[in-house]
VMD Tcl script that builds the backbone (N, CA, C; Angstrom):
set m [mol new atoms 231]
animate dup $m
set s [atomselect $m all]
$s set {name element resname resid chain x y z} {
  {N N MET 1 A -6.266 -24.962 -8.024}
  {CA C MET 1 A -4.909 -25.403 -8.056}
  {C C MET 1 A -4.628 -26.313 -6.850}
  {N N ILE 2 A -5.054 -25.886 -5.680}
  {CA C ILE 2 A -4.858 -26.730 -4.492}
  {C C ILE 2 A -5.663 -28.038 -4.573}
  {N N PHE 3 A -6.817 -27.998 -5.159}
  {CA C PHE 3 A -7.642 -29.180 -5.309}
  {C C PHE 3 A -6.946 -30.203 -6.192}
  {N N LYS 4 A -6.315 -29.749 -7.241}
  {CA C LYS 4 A -5.674 -30.659 -8.217}
  {C C LYS 4 A -4.312 -31.130 -7.773}
  {N N LEU 5 A -3.515 -30.236 -7.121}
  {CA C LEU 5 A -2.124 -30.567 -6.801}
  {C C LEU 5 A -1.901 -30.970 -5.341}
  {N N GLY 6 A -2.901 -30.767 -4.525}
  {CA C GLY 6 A -2.709 -31.124 -3.106}
  {C C GLY 6 A -2.383 -29.815 -2.339}
  {N N ARG 7 A -2.383 -29.933 -1.035}
  {CA C ARG 7 A -2.150 -28.740 -0.193}
  {C C ARG 7 A -0.725 -28.205 -0.300}
  {N N ALA 8 A 0.230 -29.036 -0.244}
  {CA C ALA 8 A 1.650 -28.538 -0.259}
  {C C ALA 8 A 2.049 -28.003 -1.596}
  {N N LEU 9 A 1.962 -28.805 -2.612}
  {CA C LEU 9 A 2.412 -28.352 -3.924}
  {C C LEU 9 A 1.455 -27.270 -4.499}
  {N N GLY 10 A 0.154 -27.448 -4.302}
  {CA C GLY 10 A -0.775 -26.439 -4.749}
  {C C GLY 10 A -0.555 -25.108 -4.030}
  {N N GLY 11 A -0.270 -25.154 -2.711}
  {CA C GLY 11 A -0.007 -23.937 -1.996}
  {C C GLY 11 A 1.262 -23.209 -2.437}
  {N N VAL 12 A 2.284 -23.976 -2.797}
  {CA C VAL 12 A 3.521 -23.394 -3.321}
  {C C VAL 12 A 3.234 -22.678 -4.659}
  {N N VAL 13 A 2.516 -23.429 -5.514}
  {CA C VAL 13 A 2.202 -22.840 -6.820}
  {C C VAL 13 A 1.373 -21.580 -6.680}
  {N N MET 14 A 0.438 -21.570 -5.778}
  {CA C MET 14 A -0.420 -20.410 -5.584}
  {C C MET 14 A 0.412 -19.253 -5.012}
  {N N ALA 15 A 1.295 -19.575 -4.087}
  {CA C ALA 15 A 2.161 -18.525 -3.509}
  {C C ALA 15 A 3.041 -17.904 -4.591}
  {N N VAL 16 A 3.644 -18.690 -5.450}
  {CA C VAL 16 A 4.480 -18.179 -6.537}
  {C C VAL 16 A 3.621 -17.359 -7.471}
  {N N LEU 17 A 2.458 -17.804 -7.871}
  {CA C LEU 17 A 1.562 -17.023 -8.762}
  {C C LEU 17 A 1.148 -15.729 -8.105}
  {N N SER 18 A 0.860 -15.760 -6.842}
  {CA C SER 18 A 0.477 -14.571 -6.112}
  {C C SER 18 A 1.610 -13.527 -6.058}
  {N N PHE 19 A 2.802 -13.970 -5.849}
  {CA C PHE 19 A 4.004 -13.158 -5.846}
  {C C PHE 19 A 4.216 -12.518 -7.186}
  {N N LEU 20 A 4.078 -13.281 -8.270}
  {CA C LEU 20 A 4.241 -12.726 -9.608}
  {C C LEU 20 A 3.129 -11.742 -9.972}
  {N N ASP 21 A 1.908 -12.010 -9.474}
  {CA C ASP 21 A 0.795 -11.071 -9.706}
  {C C ASP 21 A 1.081 -9.730 -8.940}
  {N N CYS 22 A 1.515 -9.785 -7.703}
  {CA C CYS 22 A 1.813 -8.584 -6.978}
  {C C CYS 22 A 2.971 -7.803 -7.578}
  {N N LEU 23 A 3.974 -8.487 -8.017}
  {CA C LEU 23 A 5.095 -7.825 -8.672}
  {C C LEU 23 A 4.700 -7.144 -9.975}
  {N N LEU 24 A 3.847 -7.800 -10.748}
  {CA C LEU 24 A 3.340 -7.217 -11.962}
  {C C LEU 24 A 2.495 -5.985 -11.677}
  {N N LEU 25 A 1.677 -6.040 -10.656}
  {CA C LEU 25 A 0.833 -4.869 -10.301}
  {C C LEU 25 A 1.699 -3.696 -9.822}
  {N N LEU 26 A 2.740 -3.996 -9.065}
  {CA C LEU 26 A 3.659 -2.902 -8.587}
  {C C LEU 26 A 4.400 -2.277 -9.791}
  {N N ARG 27 A 4.781 -3.088 -10.722}
  {CA C ARG 27 A 5.498 -2.553 -11.950}
  {C C ARG 27 A 4.522 -1.727 -12.719}
  {N N LEU 28 A 3.244 -2.177 -12.895}
  {CA C LEU 28 A 2.240 -1.429 -13.643}
  {C C LEU 28 A 1.930 -0.124 -12.944}
  {N N TYR 29 A 1.804 -0.166 -11.571}
  {CA C TYR 29 A 1.562 1.052 -10.754}
  {C C TYR 29 A 2.662 2.087 -10.982}
  {N N ASP 30 A 3.900 1.598 -10.988}
  {CA C ASP 30 A 5.045 2.519 -11.160}
  {C C ASP 30 A 5.144 3.021 -12.650}
  {N N TRP 31 A 4.838 2.190 -13.587}
  {CA C TRP 31 A 4.938 2.582 -15.013}
  {C C TRP 31 A 3.822 3.571 -15.399}
  {N N LEU 32 A 2.590 3.395 -14.908}
  {CA C LEU 32 A 1.531 4.294 -15.231}
  {C C LEU 32 A 1.626 5.625 -14.560}
  {N N GLN 33 A 2.299 5.673 -13.412}
  {CA C GLN 33 A 2.474 6.877 -12.631}
  {C C GLN 33 A 1.144 7.500 -12.238}
  {N N ARG 34 A 0.197 6.632 -11.858}
  {CA C ARG 34 A -1.124 7.053 -11.362}
  {C C ARG 34 A -1.208 6.618 -9.876}
  {N N ASP 35 A -1.869 7.447 -9.142}
  {CA C ASP 35 A -1.965 7.165 -7.704}
  {C C ASP 35 A -3.236 6.411 -7.403}
  {N N TRP 36 A -3.213 5.078 -7.668}
  {CA C TRP 36 A -4.386 4.250 -7.488}
  {C C TRP 36 A -4.699 4.086 -5.971}
  {N N LEU 37 A -3.689 3.991 -5.150}
  {CA C LEU 37 A -3.771 3.684 -3.765}
  {C C LEU 37 A -3.974 4.865 -2.841}
  {N N GLY 38 A -3.699 6.058 -3.395}
  {CA C GLY 38 A -3.860 7.259 -2.542}
  {C C GLY 38 A -2.656 7.622 -1.721}
  {N N ILE 39 A -1.537 6.914 -1.933}
  {CA C ILE 39 A -0.323 7.146 -1.139}
  {C C ILE 39 A 0.194 8.552 -1.349}
  {N N GLU 40 A 0.280 8.998 -2.601}
  {CA C GLU 40 A 0.807 10.321 -2.854}
  {C C GLU 40 A -0.157 11.390 -2.270}
  {N N TRP 41 A -1.450 11.135 -2.364}
  {CA C TRP 41 A -2.421 12.102 -1.821}
  {C C TRP 41 A -2.227 12.240 -0.311}
  {N N LEU 42 A -1.985 11.125 0.356}
  {CA C LEU 42 A -1.783 11.181 1.781}
  {C C LEU 42 A -0.474 11.873 2.159}
  {N N LYS 43 A 0.544 11.642 1.374}
  {CA C LYS 43 A 1.806 12.406 1.632}
  {C C LYS 43 A 1.648 13.878 1.458}
  {N N ALA 44 A 0.871 14.259 0.398}
  {CA C ALA 44 A 0.654 15.688 0.178}
  {C C ALA 44 A -0.241 16.298 1.267}
  {N N LEU 45 A -1.198 15.531 1.726}
  {CA C LEU 45 A -2.121 16.008 2.735}
  {C C LEU 45 A -1.423 16.203 4.064}
  {N N ARG 46 A -0.397 15.425 4.297}
  {CA C ARG 46 A 0.313 15.499 5.610}
  {C C ARG 46 A 0.898 16.894 5.835}
  {N N HIS 47 A 1.319 17.609 4.783}
  {CA C HIS 47 A 1.920 18.900 4.931}
  {C C HIS 47 A 1.082 20.096 4.416}
  {N N ALA 48 A -0.093 19.798 3.897}
  {CA C ALA 48 A -0.915 20.794 3.313}
  {C C ALA 48 A -1.871 21.395 4.381}
  {N N PRO 49 A -2.014 22.713 4.428}
  {CA C PRO 49 A -2.976 23.262 5.327}
  {C C PRO 49 A -4.416 22.949 4.812}
  {N N GLY 50 A -5.188 22.432 5.680}
  {CA C GLY 50 A -6.549 22.069 5.243}
  {C C GLY 50 A -7.580 23.139 5.606}
  {N N ALA 51 A -8.548 23.262 4.812}
  {CA C ALA 51 A -9.627 24.261 5.090}
  {C C ALA 51 A -10.683 23.622 6.002}
  {N N SER 52 A -10.942 22.346 5.881}
  {CA C SER 52 A -11.984 21.766 6.678}
  {C C SER 52 A -11.403 21.101 7.935}
  {N N ARG 53 A -12.220 20.908 8.861}
  {CA C ARG 53 A -11.826 20.245 10.096}
  {C C ARG 53 A -11.344 18.805 9.875}
  {N N TRP 54 A -12.026 18.150 8.940}
  {CA C TRP 54 A -11.653 16.786 8.574}
  {C C TRP 54 A -10.233 16.710 8.070}
  {N N ARG 55 A -9.876 17.597 7.143}
  {CA C ARG 55 A -8.524 17.587 6.534}
  {C C ARG 55 A -7.498 17.950 7.588}
  {N N ARG 56 A -7.743 18.878 8.444}
  {CA C ARG 56 A -6.785 19.220 9.523}
  {C C ARG 56 A -6.601 18.087 10.463}
  {N N ALA 57 A -7.652 17.380 10.832}
  {CA C ALA 57 A -7.560 16.240 11.746}
  {C C ALA 57 A -6.780 15.115 11.054}
  {N N LEU 58 A -7.016 14.867 9.796}
  {CA C LEU 58 A -6.328 13.803 9.065}
  {C C LEU 58 A -4.798 14.161 8.956}
  {N N ALA 59 A -4.508 15.387 8.630}
  {CA C ALA 59 A -3.099 15.831 8.474}
  {C C ALA 59 A -2.426 15.731 9.857}
  {N N TRP 60 A -3.073 16.092 10.910}
  {CA C TRP 60 A -2.500 15.979 12.249}
  {C C TRP 60 A -2.217 14.529 12.601}
  {N N THR 61 A -3.126 13.643 12.266}
  {CA C THR 61 A -2.948 12.202 12.521}
  {C C THR 61 A -1.778 11.689 11.755}
  {N N LEU 62 A -1.609 12.105 10.517}
  {CA C LEU 62 A -0.474 11.575 9.686}
  {C C LEU 62 A 0.849 12.194 10.127}
  {N N ARG 63 A 0.846 13.340 10.779}
  {CA C ARG 63 A 2.104 13.953 11.244}
  {C C ARG 63 A 2.595 13.386 12.579}
  {N N ARG 64 A 1.723 12.743 13.311}
  {CA C ARG 64 A 2.049 12.170 14.640}
  {C C ARG 64 A 3.190 11.204 14.614}
  {N N ARG 65 A 3.996 11.203 15.616}
  {CA C ARG 65 A 5.168 10.323 15.686}
  {C C ARG 65 A 4.826 8.917 16.189}
  {N N ARG 66 A 3.672 8.638 16.738}
  {CA C ARG 66 A 3.375 7.383 17.349}
  {C C ARG 66 A 3.015 6.323 16.327}
  {N N HIS 67 A 2.949 6.620 15.028}
  {CA C HIS 67 A 2.602 5.685 13.968}
  {C C HIS 67 A 3.818 5.106 13.354}
  {N N ARG 68 A 4.706 4.610 14.168}
  {CA C ARG 68 A 5.948 4.016 13.626}
  {C C ARG 68 A 5.750 2.702 12.916}
  {N N GLY 69 A 4.745 1.931 13.342}
  {CA C GLY 69 A 4.431 0.689 12.642}
  {C C GLY 69 A 4.105 0.874 11.176}
  {N N LEU 70 A 3.398 1.935 10.849}
  {CA C LEU 70 A 3.040 2.231 9.466}
  {C C LEU 70 A 4.300 2.609 8.699}
  {N N ARG 71 A 5.215 3.336 9.288}
  {CA C ARG 71 A 6.459 3.717 8.590}
  {C C ARG 71 A 7.326 2.513 8.287}
  {N N ARG 72 A 7.269 1.460 9.087}
  {CA C ARG 72 A 8.007 0.252 8.785}
  {C C ARG 72 A 7.428 -0.440 7.559}
  {N N VAL 73 A 6.135 -0.451 7.428}
  {CA C VAL 73 A 5.523 -1.107 6.310}
  {C C VAL 73 A 5.641 -0.279 5.024}
  {N N VAL 74 A 5.357 1.005 5.121}
  {CA C VAL 74 A 5.391 1.920 4.010}
  {C C VAL 74 A 6.465 2.951 4.270}
  {N N PRO 75 A 7.733 2.753 3.907}
  {CA C PRO 75 A 8.838 3.696 4.238}
  {C C PRO 75 A 8.638 5.095 3.723}
  {N N ALA 76 A 7.812 5.287 2.684}
  {CA C ALA 76 A 7.649 6.596 2.129}
  {C C ALA 76 A 6.794 7.549 2.993}
  {N N LEU 77 A 6.037 6.976 3.941}
  {CA C LEU 77 A 5.155 7.814 4.794}
  {C C LEU 77 A 5.892 8.399 5.946}
}
mol reanalyze $m
mol bondsrecalc $m
mol representation Tube
mol addrep $m
């Protein structure tokens, strides 16, 4: 697209197509109600008692308050 339309117009067209693709994937993710990205698993792990040392360490890391940057990007966490 950029090769045929040039940098400016091709870039705009690619940005619009990328936005539409991302919007379509988010709608599909919501409609299928499947946890492709593991976000729901991480939220459940945050409060679940883990049997292994790995799960306890991961849950402790997710509960820490210093990860405010992640909360701005993903408000559900």
